[in-house]
C-alpha positions as CSV (number, residue, x, y, z in Angstrom):
1,M,11.2,9.6,5.7
2,S,8.3,12.0,5.9
3,L,8.5,15.5,7.0
4,Y,5.5,14.9,9.2
5,N,7.3,12.2,11.3
6,I,10.1,14.4,12.4
7,E,10.0,15.1,16.1
8,V,10.4,18.7,17.2
9,K,10.2,20.4,20.5
10,T,8.0,23.4,21.0
11,I,9.4,26.6,22.5
12,R,7.6,25.5,25.7
13,G,9.4,22.2,25.8
14,E,6.7,19.8,24.5
15,T,7.7,17.1,22.0
16,Q,5.6,16.7,19.0
17,T,5.9,15.9,15.3
18,L,4.9,18.1,12.3
19,A,1.8,15.9,11.7
20,P,-0.6,18.6,13.0
21,Y,0.5,20.7,9.9
22,K,-0.3,17.9,7.4
23,G,-2.3,19.3,4.5
24,Q,-1.1,22.9,5.2
25,V,1.3,25.0,3.3
26,M,4.2,25.8,5.6
27,L,7.0,28.3,5.7
28,I,9.8,27.0,8.0
29,V,12.3,29.6,9.0
30,N,15.4,29.6,11.1
31,T,15.2,32.7,13.3
32,A,17.2,34.9,15.6
33,T,16.0,37.8,17.6
34,K,19.3,39.8,17.5
35,C,19.8,39.4,13.8
36,G,19.7,42.3,11.4
37,F,17.0,40.4,9.6
38,A,14.8,40.2,12.7
39,P,12.4,42.9,11.3
40,Q,11.2,40.0,9.0
41,F,9.4,38.6,12.1
42,K,6.7,41.3,11.5
43,G,6.3,40.2,7.8
44,L,6.3,36.5,8.8
45,Q,3.6,37.3,11.3
46,K,1.6,39.2,8.7
47,L,1.8,36.2,6.3
48,H,0.7,33.9,9.1
49,D,-2.2,36.1,10.1
50,T,-3.3,36.6,6.5
51,Y,-3.3,33.1,5.3
52,K,-3.7,30.8,8.4
53,G,-7.5,30.5,7.8
54,Q,-6.6,29.1,4.2
55,G,-4.3,26.4,5.7
56,F,-0.9,28.2,6.0
57,S,1.5,28.3,8.9
58,V,4.8,29.9,9.5
59,L,7.0,27.8,11.8
60,G,9.9,29.4,13.5
61,F,13.0,27.6,14.6
62,P,15.5,29.8,16.6
63,S,19.2,29.1,16.2
64,G,22.2,30.7,17.8
65,Q,24.6,29.3,15.2
66,F,25.3,32.5,13.3
67,A,27.3,35.0,15.4
68,N,25.2,33.9,18.5
69,Q,22.5,36.2,17.3
70,E,20.0,34.1,19.4
71,P,21.8,34.0,22.7
72,G,18.8,33.6,25.1
73,S,16.9,30.6,26.5
74,D,13.8,29.3,24.9
75,N,11.7,31.4,27.3
76,E,13.7,34.5,26.5
77,V,13.4,33.9,22.8
78,A,9.6,33.5,23.1
79,E,9.3,36.6,25.2
80,A,11.4,38.7,22.8
81,C,9.5,37.5,19.8
82,E,6.2,38.3,21.4
83,I,7.1,41.6,22.9
84,N,9.4,43.1,20.2
85,F,7.7,41.6,17.1
86,G,4.2,40.6,18.0
87,V,4.9,37.0,17.0
88,N,2.2,34.4,17.8
89,F,3.0,31.9,15.0
90,P,4.4,28.6,16.3
91,L,7.9,28.8,17.7
92,F,10.1,25.8,18.5
93,A,13.0,25.2,20.8
94,K,16.4,26.5,19.8
95,I,18.3,24.1,17.5
96,D,21.4,23.8,15.3
97,V,20.6,24.1,11.6
98,N,24.1,23.1,10.3
99,G,26.9,20.7,11.2
100,S,27.0,17.4,12.9
101,N,24.4,18.5,15.5
102,A,21.9,19.8,13.0
103,H,18.4,19.0,13.9
104,P,16.9,16.2,11.7
105,L,14.3,18.6,10.4
106,F,16.9,20.9,9.0
107,Q,19.0,17.9,7.7
108,Y,15.9,16.9,5.8
109,L,15.0,20.5,4.5
110,T,18.6,21.2,3.4
111,S,18.8,17.8,1.5
112,E,15.4,18.5,-0.3
113,A,16.1,22.1,-1.2
114,R,19.7,23.0,-1.7
115,G,21.0,26.5,-1.6
116,F,23.4,28.5,-3.7
117,L,25.5,26.4,-6.0
118,G,23.8,23.2,-4.6
119,S,25.0,23.8,-1.1
120,K,23.2,22.1,1.7
121,S,24.4,24.3,4.5
122,I,22.4,27.3,5.6
123,K,24.3,30.5,5.2
124,W,22.5,32.7,7.8
125,N,19.5,33.4,9.9
126,F,16.1,33.8,8.2
127,T,16.6,31.1,5.6
128,K,13.1,30.0,4.6
129,F,11.7,26.7,3.3
130,L,8.4,26.6,1.5
131,I,6.5,23.3,1.8
132,D,3.3,22.4,-0.1
133,R,0.2,20.8,1.3
134,N,1.6,17.3,0.5
135,G,4.7,17.8,2.6
136,K,7.1,18.4,-0.4
137,V,9.8,21.0,0.1
138,L,9.4,23.2,-3.0
139,K,11.8,26.1,-2.5
140,R,14.5,27.6,-0.3
141,F,14.6,31.3,0.1
142,G,17.6,33.1,1.5
143,S,17.9,35.6,4.3
144,T,17.5,38.6,2.1
145,D,14.2,37.2,0.5
146,T,11.5,39.1,2.4
147,P,8.2,37.7,3.5
148,E,6.5,40.1,1.1
149,Q,8.6,38.6,-1.8
150,I,7.5,35.1,-0.9
151,E,3.8,36.0,-0.6
152,S,2.9,35.3,-4.2
153,H,4.5,31.8,-4.0
154,I,2.3,31.1,-0.9
155,Q,-0.9,32.4,-2.6
156,K,-0.2,30.1,-5.6
157,L,0.3,27.0,-3.4
158,L,-2.9,27.8,-1.3
159,S,-4.9,27.6,-4.6
160,V,-3.8,24.0,-5.2
161,P,-5.8,21.2,-3.5
162,T,-4.3,18.6,-1.1
163,H,-3.4,15.2,-2.4
164,V,-2.3,13.6,0.9
């Protein structure tokens, strides 16, 4: 299975795959607007703005699985992200990231990059997965890992040419 073949739904309800991001470095994040880590939206947006011209994208996947910290509809999520945090990086429809209803993308990500003590499950909102230009999941970052702490990893990957 390729990361690029997985179907996702945009926050506006359109079905697509991740193929448009082929050849880019991606940071895929499970988000929640009511979470204590929500201020990371600003740092994620800054990363997206700083590096998008070099082939980098932040992709946000809202989830209400952790203390229902993403209670709104997709439209409400999009509005809150834009108004409260200035987000314009790609957002996708609300999904489950754990359990039997976990979205196939997160099933894939968690099998490729395990968490603490080899765990597949995501522990909280704002878990981040760094993907190289060839679609390889390189690293998982936890909720407390800030966008600023991840930036050097992104810079390093952006300096590596694509082999797709």
